[in-house]
N, C-alpha and C positions, 0 to 999 in steps of 0.2 A: 558530360561521358564517363563510365565509369569503370577502375581499371579492374579488371579482370584475372591480370599473368601476379599478381602483389604474394600472388603466398600467405605460407604464417611464420616463416622463418623470419621476416623481420622482428621476428615478439622477443628474438633473443637479446637484439644488443641491447646496451645501458640504460635505462627509463626506458625503456621504448613507445612507449603509450604514455608514463605517469613516475613519478617517481619512488611513489611507492614499488611497482610492479607493476604489474597486467590483471586483469579480470577479462574475458572475452567470449564471450556467448556463439556461435555458431551455431543453427539450423536448414532444417529444410522442408515443409510439410503444411507449417502456419507461416501466417504475414507476421512483420514486423510489431506493430502493433495489441498483435494476440499474447508473440512473445516476450515483451515487457510485461502484457498481468497477467499473465504466470510468473513470471522470477517474482515479482513485487510475492503475488498472494505468496511467498517461501521465502521474507522476511519473518527472522527472529520484534521477539518486545513488543512494545507498547507501542499500541498505531499509530502509524504515522501521518503528514500533511504531501499528502503528490502537492507537487509545483511546476507550470510551463514555467521552463526556461527559456522560451525565445529561442531563438537564430546563435548557436554558438560556435564560435573551434571552438576542439580538444580545449587549450589554451585555459582562455574566458569561461570554460565551466570541467574546466578544477582548481580558480577564483573561487565563480560562486558556489562549490561545494563547502570550499575551505573559511568559508567568511564563518566570521564566528553565533552567528544570527537565527542561525535555526535553531538552537536551545539541550537540550540535554542528551539530544542520541546523535550516531553523527551523521553527517550529511553522506547519502547517495543519489548520484546525478547516473541518469544514466539515458547513454546512444544509441538508439538503433539506428538503421541503415541496412539497403540491399544492394548486396552485392549478384552479378547472376539472380538465378534459382533459391539463391542461400540470402539469408533475415542474418541477420548480427544488432548481438546490443556489447558500448563496453562501459565494463561496469571505475562511473571514477565518487573520491571518496575516501568512506569508510566501507566499505562493499564487508571486509576481513573477517574471517566468520559473521557474517549478518549472515548474511540467509540459511536456507535447516534442503534439506531431502531438496534434491530437484530434480526426481525419476519419474513426479507427478509430469514435470515441463512436455517432458517426451509421450503425453499423454492423445490416443488418434491417432497412434501410428506417429507420429514427430520423429521424425529423426535430429537428434540434438547434441554440441557438442561443445564441453564446458575445457577452457586449457586459463589454467592461475599459473601465481608466482607472482612470493608473500616477498620482492627482493631484498626490503631493508630487514623482515624479519629475522631478531638476532640469531634465530636458532643454530643454522640458518635452515627454511623449507626449504627444499625439490621443487620447482613445476611440474603440476600436474597438470596434466588430462584426465578425459573422463568420458568416455560416448553412447549417452541412451538412449532411445527406441522404445516408441510403445508401451513407458509408463514400467521400464524396469532400464537397469543400466545392463550394456555391453561389452566394455573392458573400459581395463583406466587403470592405467600407475600411473609412477615415476619420473620426471624426461629427465632427468640426473640415472634413470638402469643401473641405479646399484644396491644398495642394502642398508640406507637408507631411508626410515620416516616406513618401516614394517614393507619394502618391496618386494614382494619375491612372483617376481616377472610378469605381476598383472595379476587386475581382478577381474568379470562379468562372465558372458558366455564363452565359453569353450574354443570354441569355431575358429571366431569371433580371432580371439584373446591369440590363439596358434600361427591364425592367419598374420596377423601381424608381426607378434614376435620372430620371425627368416626377414621382415625387412631392415628391422635398427641392425643382428649380424649382417648380413652381411653389408652395412655400413660399416660395419666395423667397429659396434660398439657388443655389451659395453667393455670402456678403455679405460682403469686404473689413468694412463700416460695421460687425457688424456684433461685439458682445460675444463672444466664443469661449461664455462659458456658455450668453448668447441658441441659437446658435449648436450646442450641444450640447442644448442639450432641444430644441431645433425640433424636429431630428434624428432625436433620440430620443421624438418626437414621430409622424412621417413614420414608421418602421419601428414601432413601436406599430403604427400603421390600417395600417398591408403586413400585415402576416406577424400580430392580434390578438393582438398579446404583453402579458401582463398576472403584477406582482410585488406579492405585497399587502402592501404600506406595513406596516400594521402587527403584522402575520405575522411579518412582520424582521426589524425592527425590538425589538419589545411583546413579541409570547406563546414561550410553552419554544417551543425546542426535539420534535421527537416524541421519547417513552423509546425 
């Protein structure tokens, strides 16, 4: 049985999925294999070899993509699944800065949400959120809700951005005195409620991936 009430706020925990952070894509309006196909089409650089790794847990998948035998390009693992009406893809390995514009991933009327946090980046980089629909950016902002990385209240479709901007304010954000991880968790809770997003924690961390 797939849990449907986990939400996404659990991603704010330290190293919630992997040491380097997390990169999660949630979508509605297409199946998991199509989402994977669209995501792989946006990878930069030379052509890569696609290999099925079989039924692995999250930890086993991390170990597999960190193996040194993959060659000169950083290995990227994609784990997919379903939760209610949503499909999800979790990226593992060297996903940082390896994917191009993802607006085309939402073509054909799909709703696509991306959550990304380079947790060990020394700059540091705030967690990022974007919502794409029908081949365009509907809304995007950083989840620290501050002036870092050019945050200016969000970008994208004005109606969507304005609609969601009221909820962080109701939750007391931005708050310069609140610890960044608490801001991160609170902001995730806001978009979780606004868009109805959920990612099954036990399925991602403990269960074996689909065959």
